[in-house]
C-alpha positions as CSV (number, residue, x, y, z in Angstrom):
1,M,69.7,145.1,115.3
2,H,72.0,145.8,112.5
3,V,74.8,143.4,111.7
4,H,77.6,144.9,109.6
5,R,78.2,143.4,106.2
6,F,81.8,142.2,107.0
7,E,80.6,140.6,110.2
8,R,78.1,138.5,108.2
9,L,80.8,137.6,105.8
10,W,83.2,136.4,108.5
11,F,80.3,134.5,110.2
12,A,79.5,132.7,107.0
13,A,83.1,131.9,106.3
14,S,83.6,130.5,109.8
15,L,80.5,128.3,109.4
16,V,81.8,127.0,106.1
17,L,85.1,126.1,107.7
18,I,83.4,124.3,110.6
19,V,81.3,122.3,108.1
20,A,84.5,121.5,106.0
21,F,86.4,120.4,109.1
22,L,83.6,118.1,110.2
23,G,83.4,116.7,106.7
24,T,87.1,115.8,106.7
25,I,86.7,114.1,110.0
26,V,83.7,112.0,108.8
27,Y,85.5,111.2,105.5
28,G,88.7,110.1,107.4
29,A,86.7,107.9,109.7
30,V,84.5,106.3,107.1
31,G,85.9,106.9,103.6
32,P,89.2,105.1,103.2
33,G,88.2,102.1,105.3
34,V,90.4,102.8,108.3
35,A,89.5,100.4,111.2
36,M,90.7,100.3,114.8
37,V,92.5,97.2,116.1
38,D,90.1,95.6,118.6
39,D,90.6,93.0,121.2
40,S,89.7,90.1,118.9
41,G,93.3,88.8,119.2
42,G,92.7,87.9,122.8
43,T,95.1,88.0,125.7
44,V,98.2,86.0,126.6
45,E,100.2,85.8,129.8
46,P,103.3,88.0,129.3
47,S,105.5,85.7,131.4
48,V,104.6,82.7,129.1
49,I,105.8,84.7,126.1
50,A,108.9,86.0,128.0
51,N,109.8,82.4,128.9
52,G,109.3,81.1,125.3
53,D,106.7,78.6,126.5
54,Y,104.4,79.1,123.4
55,E,102.6,75.7,123.9
56,A,101.1,77.1,127.1
57,A,99.5,80.0,125.2
58,D,96.0,79.2,123.8
59,N,96.0,81.9,121.1
60,F,99.7,82.5,120.3
61,R,102.1,80.3,118.4
62,E,105.9,80.3,118.3
63,P,107.1,83.4,116.4
64,G,107.3,82.8,112.6
65,V,105.3,82.7,109.4
66,Y,102.7,80.0,108.9
67,D,100.9,79.1,105.7
68,T,97.2,78.4,106.5
69,E,94.1,77.6,104.5
70,S,92.8,81.1,104.9
71,G,96.1,82.9,104.0
72,V,99.3,83.5,105.9
73,D,99.6,84.0,109.7
74,V,102.6,85.8,111.1
75,Y,103.3,85.6,114.8
76,V,105.6,88.4,116.1
77,V,107.0,89.1,119.5
78,A,108.0,92.7,120.1
79,R,110.5,92.9,123.0
80,Q,113.1,95.4,124.0
81,Y,114.7,96.1,121.5
82,L,113.8,93.8,118.6
83,F,111.0,92.2,116.7
84,Q,111.1,88.4,116.6
85,P,111.0,87.6,113.7
86,G,111.8,90.8,111.7
87,T,115.0,92.2,113.2
88,T,117.6,89.4,112.7
89,E,115.7,87.8,109.9
90,P,113.2,89.5,107.7
91,I,109.6,88.4,107.6
92,R,108.8,87.0,104.1
93,V,105.2,87.1,103.0
94,P,103.5,86.5,99.6
95,A,102.0,89.3,97.5
96,G,98.3,89.1,96.7
97,E,97.4,86.9,99.7
98,P,95.8,87.9,103.0
99,V,98.4,88.1,105.8
100,T,97.2,88.2,109.4
101,F,99.7,89.5,111.9
102,H,99.5,88.4,115.5
103,V,101.7,90.7,117.6
104,T,102.3,90.7,121.4
105,S,104.9,91.9,123.9
106,P,106.2,90.3,127.1
107,D,107.8,93.4,128.6
108,V,106.6,97.0,127.8
109,T,104.4,98.7,125.3
110,H,105.8,98.8,121.8
111,G,104.6,100.0,118.4
112,F,104.3,98.0,115.2
113,N,104.3,100.2,112.1
114,L,105.0,99.0,108.6
115,A,106.5,102.0,106.8
116,G,104.8,102.8,103.5
117,T,101.6,101.1,104.5
118,N,98.6,101.8,106.7
119,V,99.6,99.0,109.1
120,N,100.1,100.7,112.5
121,S,99.3,99.2,115.9
122,M,100.2,99.6,119.5
123,V,101.5,96.4,121.1
124,I,100.5,96.0,124.7
125,P,102.0,93.4,127.0
126,G,99.4,90.6,127.6
127,Q,97.3,91.5,124.5
128,V,97.5,90.1,121.1
129,A,97.1,92.7,118.4
130,E,95.6,91.0,115.3
131,F,95.2,92.7,111.9
132,T,95.0,91.5,108.3
133,V,96.6,93.1,105.3
134,T,97.0,92.1,101.7
135,F,100.2,93.4,99.9
136,E,99.4,93.8,96.2
137,E,103.0,94.3,95.0
138,T,106.4,92.9,95.9
139,D,108.3,95.4,98.1
140,E,110.3,95.8,101.3
141,H,108.7,97.5,104.3
142,G,110.5,98.6,107.4
143,I,109.0,97.7,110.8
144,V,109.3,100.6,113.2
145,C,108.6,100.8,116.9
146,H,106.7,104.0,117.4
147,E,106.2,103.8,121.1
148,Y,109.1,104.7,123.4
149,C,110.2,101.5,125.0
150,G,113.4,102.3,126.7
151,S,117.0,103.5,126.1
152,G,117.5,101.2,123.0
153,H,114.2,102.3,121.3
154,H,115.9,104.0,118.4
155,T,117.5,100.7,117.4
156,M,114.3,98.7,117.3
157,E,113.5,98.0,113.7
158,G,112.8,95.1,111.4
159,K,111.8,94.3,107.9
160,V,108.9,92.7,106.0
161,V,109.8,91.4,102.5
162,V,106.8,90.9,100.1
163,V,107.8,88.3,97.5
164,E,106.1,86.7,94.5
165,Q,103.7,83.8,95.3
166,S,106.2,81.4,93.5
167,Q,109.1,82.5,95.8
168,F,107.1,82.2,99.0
169,E,108.1,79.3,101.3
170,G,105.5,79.2,104.1
171,G,106.1,77.6,107.4
172,E,104.2,74.7,108.9
173,N,100.4,74.5,108.9
């Protein structure tokens, strides 16, 4: 069987493209250190969060910023149509120190995306999304809800302000 020269050329080009596409997928999954948010944050009863009864939750504190021995813990409640804290008052965190976000929702599915960073998580009612990030430089990052959560979704935004270590006033331990 005779295969025309141009058919062999196109066949080789298509194989090279397939290998290149697979290579970009493998690099994207392994190379830059992208990790999926898992269920290590645990679960919490949405009605407990909706009622503000944070003492009844085993693994979720009152929303705010807490200075701990291992870094800074930030507890955020995403609800229609605000982040608490984040919307009415910015979340202030120190540069150069690990910051662990604990985010949950009492009502519907929301998104938690810090613009200009690779922090991006889905916030599901009853689950606590937990992820750690270290901000190397002082800056301001917008918090954006990227999951449609209702008629006021377009107004759901907040702010994280990264400050110098000397300007950081952490909350209670």
